[in-house]
N, C-alpha and C positions, 0 to 999 in steps of 0.2 A: 587696572588693578594696582594698588600700592605695593611697593616692594615688601618682601617678608621681613619681619622684625626678629631680631635676636633677643637674647637675654639682656637685662639692663647693662648698659655701658660698653668701649674699646675700639681699636681702629676698625672702622666698618669694613666688613668683608666686601671687596669690590663686586663679587658675584651677587651679593644681596642688595646692592645699591647704596647710594650715599645717604638715604634717609632711614636705613635700618639702624636699630640700636647696635653699637659696636660690641663685639664679643671677643675678638682676637687681641691679646695683650700687646701693648706697645713695647718697643724695645728700648733699652737704655740709649741707643744711638739716636732714635727719634726724639726721645725726651730731651737729650742734650742739645740737639739741633733746635728744637722748639724753644728751649730755655735761652740759648744763645741769641736767637732772633728776638725774643722778648726783651732780653737785656739790652739789645741794640736800640730798641725804641726808647727805653728809659735813659740811655746815654744821650740820645738826640733831644730829649726833653730837659734833662736835669743839668747837662753841661751849661746850656743857656740860663736856666732858671736859678741855679745856685750861684753862678759867677758872672757869666758873660753879659746877660741883659742888664744887670745892675751896673756894671762898669760902663757899658755902652750908654745907658740912660744918663749917667753923670757926664759923659763926654758930649752927648748930642742934645742935651736939654735946651730947648729954645729959651730966648730971653724972657724972663718973667716966670719961667717954670722951674720948680724944684725937681731934682732927680727922683725923689720919691713919687711925685705926681706922674712923671713920665713912665716910670716903671709900673705904677699902678694901672695906668691906662693901657699900656702895651699888654701886660699879663692879664688884665681884666677882659679886654676884647678877645684875646686868645682863648681864655677860659670859656667865654660864650660860644666861640666857634667849636671848641672841643665838646661842649655839652650837646651840640646838635650833631656833630660829625660822627661820633661813635655809633649811636644807634642807626644813623642814616647809612653809613657804609656797611654796618652789619646786615641791614636789610637788603642792600644792593648785592652784597656777596652771596646772600641766601639764594638770590634769583639768577646768579651768574651760571651760564651753561658752557663756559670755555672748555676746550679739550684738555686744558691744564688743570682743571678743577674749579671749585667755587671760590676757594680762599687764596690760592697762590697768586692769581693775577692782581689781586688787591694788595697783597703783601709786597709784591714787586713794585707796583705803581706807587704805593704809599711811601716806600723808602726812597724811591727816585724823587718824588715830590718833596719829601722831608729834607733830603739832601739839598735839593734846589732852594728850599726855603732857608736853610742854614747858609748857603752861599749868598743869598740875597742879604741876610743879616751881616755876613762878613763884609759885604760891599756897601752897606747902608751908611749914608752920610747925613740923614735927618730922621726925625721922629716918624714921619709918614712911612719911610722905607722900613723902619723897625717894625711898625705895626703890620705892614704887608708881609714882611718876611716871617714874623712870628705866627701870624694867622695861617700862612701856607704850611709852616712846620706843624702846627696843631691840626689843621685839616688833613694833611697827608699822613702823618704818623698815626692819627686815629684810625685811618683806613687800615693801616698795617696791624695796629693793635687789635681792632675789632675782628679782623680775619684770623689772627693768631689765637685769640681767646676762643673763638668759635671752633677752632680745630680740636679742642679738647673734647667737647661732647660729640663731635663728629667721629673721633677716632679712638677715644680712651674708654675702656670698660669702666663701669661704676666702681669695681673693686680696685682700680688703680687711680681714681681721680684725686683722692687725697694726697697721694705721693706726688703725682704730677703737679697738682696745685702747690705743693710745698716747694718743688724745684722752681716753679715760676715765681714764687715769693722770694726765693734766694736770688734768682737772676734779676728781679726787680731791685732788690736792695743793692746788689753788686753793681747794677747798671747805674744807679744814682751815684754811688761812690766813684765808679770809673769815669762817668761823665764829668763829675766835679774835678777829678784828678786830671783828666785830659784838658779841660778848660784852663786849669791853673798851670799845668806843666808845658803847654804848647808854646807859650811865649807871645802873648798879645791877643787882641780880639780876633783878628783875621785868622791867625793860625789856630786859635781855639775852636772857632766855628768850623773850619775846614777839617780839623782832626775829628771832631764829633761826627761830621758828615761822612767822612771816609769810613770810620768804624761802623756807623749805622748801616751803610751799604754793604760792606764786606761781611758783617756778622750774620746777615740773613741768608747768605749764599748756601751754607750747608743744608739748611732746611729746604730751600727751594730745589736744590739738586737731588734731594731724596725722592722727589716726584711721587709722593704718597697721598695726594689730594684727589679723591675720587670725583670725576665729573658728574654734574647733574644732567641727566637726559632732558632735552627740550620738552619732551612730552610730560614731564613731571612738574614743569614750571607753570604756576597758575597764570591765567590771563591777567594782564595788567590794567588797572584803572587807577587814576590818581586818588579817587575816593577810598578804594579799598587799601591802597598803599599807605595813605596818611592815617586812616583809622586803625591800621594794624599796630601803630605805636602805642595805642591804649590797650593794655592788657587788663581785662576786668578782674578785680579781686574777687568778685562774686562768682565768676565762672572758673577762676583759677586761684582758689584761696591759698593754697600752699605757696604759689609764686608770690602772692601779695604779702603774706606773712614773712617770707624769706627776704623779700625786698625791704620791708620795713625794719626787720632785724638788722640787715646790713647798714641801712641808713642811720639808725640810732646808735649802733655801736661805733660807726665811723665818726658820727657827730660827737659822741662822748670823747673819742680819742683826739679829734681836732680841737675841742675845747681844752683838753688837758695840755696840749702842746703849743697852742697859739701864742700865749703870753709867757712862755718859759723864761725868756731873757729878762723880761720886766719883773717876773716873780723872784728870780734870783737877785736882781738888783734892788728892788724896792721892798720886798717882804723879808728876804733872808739876808740882805745887805752883804752879798758875796763881793769880795774885793775885785775880782776879775770875772764878771758875769759871762762874757763871751767865751772865756776859757771853760767856765762851768758848763755852758751849753754844749761845747765840744765834747767834754768828758761824758756828760749825760747821754748825748747822741751815740757815742761809742759804746757805752754800756747797753743802751737800748738795742742797738743794731746787733751786738754780739749775742745777746740773749734771744733776739728774734731769729737770727741765723741758726742758733742752736736748737730751736724748737719748731721751726716752720716745716721742715721735712719730717722730723720725728713725729709731730702731731698728725700730719697727713697720713703717714705710713701706719701709725697706730690705729687711726680711724678706719683705714681700709681693712686692717686685719680683723678688727672686731665687728666690722660691718655696721658701725653706728656713726651718726653725724651730730645729732642734737645734743648729746651730753658734752661733746667737745666744744661746740659753739657756746653752750650755756656756761660751761666752766671757764672758758676763755673770757667771756664777757664779765663774769663775776670777778675774776682776777684783775681785769682792767679797771672795773669799778672800784675795787679795793685800793688799787694804786692811786686813783684820783682822790678817794677819801683820805688816803694817807697824806697827800699833799695839802689837804684842807686842815687836817688835825695835828700833823707832826711837822711843823714848819722849821725844819733844820736841814743842813746840808746832808746829814745822814738819812733823814727821812726822804728827801727828794731823790737821793741815790737809790734807795730801796724801791721807790716808786718807779723810777726809770727801768729798773730791772724787771719789776712785775709787769709793767706795760709791754716790755719786749717779749716776755714769756707769753703773756695773754694774746698780744697781737700776732705773734708768730703762729700760734695754734689756730687762731681765728682766721688768718689769711688763707691757710691751706684748706682747712676743713670747711669753712664757709663757701669757698670757691667750689669745692666738690658738692656741697649741698645745693648750691644754686644750679649747677649743671644737672643735678638729679631731679629738679622740679621744673625744668623748662617745659612749656606747654606743648610745643610741636617741633618735630624734627626739621620741618621745612623752614622754620623761623629761628633757628638757633642763634645765628649771628645777630639778628635784630633784637631778640629777647635778651641776649647778653649785653647788647648795647644799652638797652633800657635799664638793666641791672647796674651798669657802670655809672648811670646817673646817681645812684645811691652812694657812689664814691666821690662824685664831683660836688653834689649839692652841699655836703657838710663844709667844704672849703669856702663856700659862699655864705652859708648860714652862720658859721662859727663866729666870725668877726661881729656880725650884727647882734648876736646874743651875748658875746663876751664883754664888749665895751660897756654896756649899761650895768651888767652885773658887777664889774670891777669898780666902776666910778660911782654908782648910785645905789647898789643893792647888796652891800656887805663885803665888797672887796674880794680878795683871792679865796678866802674860805667859801664864799658863796659860789664863786666860779667853779671851784673843784668839786664841791658837793653837787652842783648842778651837773657837771660832767659825769660824776659817779651815778647819779639818778638816771640820766638819759641813757648811758651805756647799759646799766642794769635792766632798765625797761626793755631795751632792744634785745638783750640776751634772753629775758624771760619770754618774749614773744615767740622765740623759736619753738617753744613747747606747743604752740597752736598749730604747727605743721603736722599733718596727719600721714602724708604719703612717704615720709622718710623717717627712719628710726633714729 
């Protein structure tokens, strides 16, 4: 007999079993520990991505290779690993019956492997070692990330998911900033990688020590076959239409955002003729991040209080589309500054509330980790698709106005699709 289910959403009551809908509110201590652990993953990713890999590519580029090509190969292969690893480790953690719980073993193993990958990068003396080190980082930290994200529907009640999603958004943004700062302040490639590795390991400690991950009894784990395991990664939109519409909403809104940000440096230099475009990008990034941090928690909390998700996702998507349209129609420094602020406001609200919405439409409690891994593909694919779409738009189909109007149209279409979801208000 399956375990009894509670009302929608919160840390699952251990007496009710790990597959019950959680009803007990999570504490600020738990949310803080989860957010710190989440931030550590982004430190491990973005210290290298923002600074260290680019410097190392310039230093280790083989004869006849440009640093840009080396960096593209290393990050591209790592991105492919990430695309597979996240849903894979989510699915494996769903089936884990360790006495420490379903998620914690993979959180610990992931940060250990991620730190090892960063050490490999610190010691790398050629491009092959760079590829191997970065692939290990992506593989392992995706195991940690998949398990951390799955902890939210495992333990957080529906009425708190917007707020918790907001704090995860804050920790993600701060993790990117801290990772970049550690990489720059440590003093050299080796020290930068080791500083990121040390922080990544230490910052997950508080969450692991809470020991609040309910074990899955072996009797509840379904029989394993490779056929059923691999087929499980396809979630039929016909059988689960709300999940399908929510996934498509996230994909299109993220694609619109990626299109808006991809060529920002070139837009400032070539369309606005800004004298110092690199400085301009820094200013715009700071404005965007400040507004995101100001709205990401507030949007999630407000959504929880009114018990609505769709109006917030729709409104956030409309605001982001308006920002892209502004960049197409008002090509001045003031215009792009206003657009950066609007993008920050919109993406802040979207980040927290859409995460809560996705947690609310998961098809099955037994597959939360795997299903959230599938959802995360909607975050990764836009980073691959945006360059393929943006280049021909800018060079052959109308320049930057065409690029930003396309960004607005794609993001708006994604936002409107949220109205097709029936099971969430």
